[in-house]
N, C-alpha and C positions, 0 to 999 in steps of 0.2 A: 657899392660892395660887390664883389664879385660874385656870379651865378653860381659858383662852386660853393664859396662862403653861404649862401643863402641857403643851398640845399642842407648842408650840413647843419646850418641853425635852424632850419623848419624841422627836420628829422630828428635831431635832439630834443627840441621842444615839444613832439608829438609823441616819441617811443621813450622807454628806458631801456637805452643802447649799452649793452656790454661790449659791442665791438662795433663803430661805424666807422668806414672808409669811403670817401666818394673821391673818386678820380677821372680827371678829365681828360678824355680821350680823344678830343676833337683832331689832335695833331695827326690822328692815325687814318684821318677822311679827307674827302675832298672837301675841304672849307679854307678859308682864308685865314693865313698866321693868326694866332692868339684868340681864336673863336672860343667859344662855350656853348657848344652846341650837344657835345657826343658825351654822357658819363656813364660811369661804371660805379654802382652803388653795393657795399657789402653792410649788412645791418645784421646784425645779431642781436635779439631780443628775447626775451621769454614773452613777451606780448603776442609772440606769434604760437605760441602752444596751442594745439587743436586747431589750427589754421591751416588749410591746406596751400599750395603755394600762390594759387590766384588769390586766396582771398587775403594773402599776405601783399601780391603785388597793388592789387584793388585797393590796400589801406594806404601805401605810399602814393599811389596815384593820387588819392584823394586829398591829401596833405601838400602833395607838389602841385598841384591845379595851377597855380599862377605861374609858374618856372616852366611846365609842359604846354601851357597855351603862349607863353613869350618864347624866350631863347631858346629851351633845350627841345633838340630834333630827337635823340635818343636816348634811353636810359636803360642801361642792362643792370639787371635787379639778381641780387644774390643773396636770399633771406636764410637765415637759420634761427634756430634756438638756442640757448645757451649748449644744451644737451647734444645738439649737432652739429656745432662747429667744431671743425677740425683744424682751423686755424690755415686752409690753404686756399687762396683766391683764386679761382677759375682765371684762367689766361684768358683774353679777349680776341676773336679771330679776327685776321688781316681786312682791311676796307675791300669790299667786292666793286668797286668803284662808286657811279653815280655821280649827280650832280650836289649832294648834301652830306 
């Protein structure tokens, strides 16, 4: 199973997602071709109602701990409640270099 699929399945099993997008952005970084190391996650769920952004991110880090200990180097998180969701995904910045 791909890392992207693992992330998607894990998030779907732990959150009641109204919207979930997981994008492999590894190709935008200094990594070998076909890597699965850098991801952007958009998660829209009312599970986040009343939670500050840090608590939202911590809840995602907690359920993705296996992926974060292994192949995933970077995870860009965009978390919203259904009411907050505007349907727009922020663009990711260009890689600033580095070895990973």
